[in-house]
C-alpha positions as CSV (number, residue, x, y, z in Angstrom):
1,M,-21.7,-16.7,-49.4
2,T,-18.6,-14.4,-49.4
3,Y,-19.8,-12.9,-46.2
4,R,-19.9,-16.4,-44.5
5,I,-16.4,-17.2,-45.8
6,T,-15.0,-13.9,-44.6
7,Y,-16.7,-14.3,-41.2
8,F,-15.4,-17.8,-40.9
9,F,-11.9,-16.7,-41.9
10,F,-11.7,-13.9,-39.3
11,T,-13.3,-16.0,-36.6
12,S,-10.7,-18.7,-37.2
13,I,-7.9,-16.2,-37.0
14,C,-9.2,-14.7,-33.8
15,L,-9.5,-18.2,-32.2
16,F,-6.0,-19.0,-33.3
17,F,-4.6,-15.9,-31.7
18,L,-6.6,-16.4,-28.5
19,T,-5.4,-20.0,-28.1
20,S,-1.8,-19.2,-29.0
21,C,-1.7,-16.2,-26.6
22,G,-3.2,-18.4,-23.8
23,S,-0.6,-21.2,-24.4
24,S,2.3,-18.7,-24.5
25,N,1.1,-17.1,-21.2
26,Q,0.8,-20.6,-19.7
27,S,4.3,-21.5,-20.8
28,A,5.7,-18.2,-19.4
29,E,3.9,-18.8,-16.1
30,E,5.2,-22.4,-16.0
31,S,8.8,-21.3,-16.7
32,A,8.5,-18.6,-14.1
33,T,7.5,-21.1,-11.4
34,E,10.3,-23.5,-12.6
35,T,12.9,-20.8,-12.4
36,E,14.7,-21.0,-9.1
37,V,15.0,-17.8,-7.2
38,V,18.6,-17.5,-6.3
39,A,18.3,-14.8,-3.7
40,T,16.0,-15.2,-0.8
41,Q,15.4,-13.3,2.4
42,E,17.2,-16.0,4.4
43,N,20.4,-16.0,2.3
44,A,20.5,-12.3,1.5
45,G,23.1,-11.7,4.2
46,D,25.4,-14.1,2.5
47,L,25.1,-12.6,-1.0
48,T,27.0,-9.4,-0.6
49,E,30.2,-10.7,-2.3
50,D,28.5,-13.5,-4.3
51,A,25.7,-11.6,-5.9
52,T,26.0,-12.2,-9.6
53,S,22.5,-12.2,-11.0
54,P,20.5,-9.0,-11.5
55,Q,17.9,-10.6,-9.2
56,D,20.5,-11.0,-6.4
57,R,21.6,-7.4,-6.8
58,V,18.0,-6.0,-6.8
59,L,17.2,-8.0,-3.7
60,L,20.3,-6.7,-2.0
61,A,19.5,-3.1,-2.9
62,A,15.9,-3.4,-1.8
63,M,16.9,-4.9,1.6
64,S,19.7,-2.3,2.0
65,F,17.3,0.6,1.5
66,R,14.8,-1.0,3.9
67,M,17.5,-1.5,6.5
68,Q,18.7,2.1,6.1
69,D,15.1,3.3,6.4
70,Q,14.5,1.4,9.7
71,L,17.9,2.5,11.1
72,S,17.1,6.1,10.3
73,R,13.6,5.9,11.9
74,I,15.4,4.7,15.1
75,A,17.8,7.6,14.8
76,Q,15.0,10.0,14.7
77,R,13.9,8.7,18.1
78,K,17.2,7.9,19.8
79,A,20.0,10.1,18.4
80,E,21.6,12.4,20.9
81,N,22.9,14.9,18.3
82,P,20.1,16.9,16.6
83,A,22.1,16.9,13.3
84,I,22.0,13.1,13.3
85,K,18.2,13.1,14.0
86,Q,17.9,15.5,11.0
87,L,20.0,13.2,8.9
88,G,17.8,10.3,9.8
89,Q,14.7,12.2,8.8
90,S,16.4,13.2,5.5
91,I,17.3,9.6,4.7
92,V,13.7,8.3,5.5
93,E,12.3,11.0,3.2
94,S,14.6,10.3,0.3
95,N,14.3,6.5,0.7
96,E,10.5,6.7,0.1
97,Q,11.4,7.6,-3.5
98,A,14.1,4.9,-3.6
99,L,11.8,2.2,-2.4
100,S,9.3,3.1,-5.1
101,M,12.0,3.0,-7.7
102,L,13.1,-0.4,-6.4
103,N,9.6,-1.8,-6.9
104,N,9.9,-0.9,-10.6
105,L,13.4,-2.4,-10.7
106,A,12.1,-5.6,-9.1
107,E,9.4,-5.9,-11.7
108,A,11.8,-5.2,-14.5
109,T,14.2,-8.0,-13.3
110,E,11.4,-10.3,-12.2
111,T,12.7,-10.3,-8.6
112,Q,10.6,-11.2,-5.7
113,V,11.5,-8.8,-2.9
114,P,10.4,-9.8,0.7
115,E,8.7,-7.3,2.9
116,S,11.0,-8.0,5.9
117,L,14.7,-7.8,6.4
118,S,17.2,-10.6,6.5
119,P,18.0,-12.1,10.0
120,I,21.5,-10.5,9.8
121,Q,20.0,-7.1,9.1
122,Q,17.4,-7.5,11.9
123,K,20.2,-8.4,14.3
124,I,22.1,-5.2,13.4
125,I,18.9,-3.1,13.9
126,D,18.2,-4.8,17.2
127,S,21.7,-4.3,18.5
128,L,21.6,-0.6,17.6
129,D,18.2,-0.2,19.2
130,Q,19.8,-1.2,22.5
131,L,22.3,1.7,22.4
132,S,21.8,5.3,23.5
133,G,23.4,8.6,23.4
134,S,26.7,9.2,21.6
135,E,27.3,5.5,21.5
136,F,24.2,5.1,19.4
137,D,25.1,8.0,17.2
138,K,28.5,6.6,16.3
139,A,27.2,3.1,15.7
140,Y,24.3,4.3,13.6
141,L,26.7,6.4,11.4
142,E,29.1,3.5,11.1
143,A,26.4,0.9,10.1
144,L,24.8,3.4,7.7
145,A,28.1,4.3,6.0
146,K,29.1,0.6,5.5
147,D,25.6,-0.4,4.2
148,Q,25.4,2.6,1.9
149,Q,28.8,2.0,0.4
150,Q,28.0,-1.7,-0.2
151,N,24.7,-0.7,-1.8
152,I,26.4,1.9,-4.1
153,D,28.9,-0.7,-5.2
154,N,26.2,-3.3,-5.8
155,L,24.0,-0.9,-7.8
156,Q,27.0,0.2,-9.9
157,S,27.8,-3.4,-10.6
158,L,24.2,-4.0,-11.7
159,N,24.4,-1.0,-13.9
160,T,27.5,-2.2,-15.7
161,E,26.5,-5.9,-16.0
162,I,23.1,-5.4,-17.6
163,D,22.1,-4.3,-21.1
164,N,18.6,-3.2,-20.4
165,P,18.5,0.7,-20.5
166,I,15.5,0.9,-18.2
167,I,17.2,-1.1,-15.5
168,R,20.3,1.0,-15.9
169,D,18.4,4.2,-15.6
170,V,16.7,3.1,-12.4
171,S,19.9,1.7,-10.9
172,T,21.7,5.0,-11.8
173,G,18.8,6.9,-10.2
174,L,19.2,4.8,-7.0
175,V,22.9,5.5,-6.9
176,D,22.1,9.2,-7.3
177,I,19.9,9.0,-4.2
178,Q,22.4,7.0,-2.2
179,E,25.7,8.9,-2.9
180,P,24.6,12.2,-1.3
181,Q,23.3,10.3,1.7
182,L,26.7,8.6,2.1
183,E,28.5,12.0,1.8
184,A,26.3,13.4,4.5
185,V,26.9,10.4,6.8
186,Q,30.7,10.6,6.2
187,E,30.6,14.3,7.0
188,A,28.7,13.6,10.2
189,Q,31.3,11.0,11.1
190,S,34.1,13.4,10.6
191,E,32.4,16.0,12.8
192,M,32.0,13.5,15.6
193,M,35.8,12.8,15.7
């Protein structure tokens, strides 16, 4: 008799936990679908000054690193100066780690990051792809320096505005990747003057 009561008691507890876990997962999923995503691929170009949520900032960082990656791949093909080709290769290699870190950051902030660039970023890439020689080299360095500085500022803002230590560590790591790149780009710009 005690065996049946114990069995019934533990079975009831297990069923209670299973149903409560299922309903909490369902409500979390419902709230996730009800939450409006502030930043999207279409409006990402408009967010640079208005990015206030962690999701906006993560989206901007991801799209920035992707744009830098694509620009640097073009530079490996089109740059006239061998040092700029090497810089492009270096950025592509270090951005592999950054993009991996950004996936973790996107998960931590529940941000949906699109696989493609914003229309504004694509326009910049397309216009640079039309250039050649030293004209390309100068435009590439200018676009890269501007984007990297904005990305650093964005990531530092994310770092100061959020209390989550994991998110802060990842955003600090991304800044640590981006800052030496920016220094190398600025050095290349000064050598071209």
